[in-house]
C-alpha atoms as one frame of an Amber mdcrd trajectory, in Angstrom:
protein
  40.941  23.707  13.876  43.916  25.041  15.805  43.661  28.472  17.400  45.815
  31.105  15.720  47.434  34.095  17.412  47.803  37.177  15.222  50.770  39.507
  15.673  52.762  42.004  13.621  56.095  40.841  12.255  58.754  43.232  11.024
  61.031  41.496   8.569  63.667  42.516   6.051  62.070  42.974   2.622  64.574
  40.708   0.828  64.003  37.912   3.344  60.244  38.304   2.960  60.505  38.104
  -0.844  62.597  34.929  -0.568  59.992  33.379   1.762  57.175  34.400  -0.603
  58.936  32.689  -3.509  59.630  29.546  -1.478  55.989  29.467  -0.384  54.789
  29.771  -3.982  57.160  26.985  -5.060  55.613  24.701  -2.411  52.000  25.819
  -2.987  51.687  27.388   0.469  50.650  30.832   1.611  53.441  33.042   2.887
  51.968  32.796   6.380  51.768  29.002   6.079  55.389  28.874   4.944  56.557
  30.932   7.916  54.597  28.667  10.290  56.103  25.580   8.637  59.634  27.052
   8.885  59.154  27.880  12.565  57.822  24.397  13.331  60.743  22.742  11.498
  63.215  24.782  13.538  61.399  24.005  16.791  61.606  20.299  15.932  65.316
  20.557  15.089  65.961  22.233  18.438  63.791  19.622  20.204  61.516  22.398
  21.455  58.361  21.564  19.491  55.032  21.675  21.272  53.684  18.387  22.573
  51.815  16.248  20.019  48.634  16.224  22.104  48.520  20.045  22.123  45.314
  20.843  20.240  46.676  24.245  19.211  49.319  22.729  16.924  48.513  21.950
  13.329  50.882  19.680  11.370  51.285  20.408   7.649
């Protein structure tokens, strides 16, 4: 399993509620949804971690 780094995230309440709803719609946890969103944006910017990086978990 990939290593996870815990950190505090301050986020606008309305944005958080929208992410929670999106996560529920896709049967993901809120944390999983945020990770997925970040990974999608990293891919779009061609800045995603290397595939052989054992710390990255594809969903």
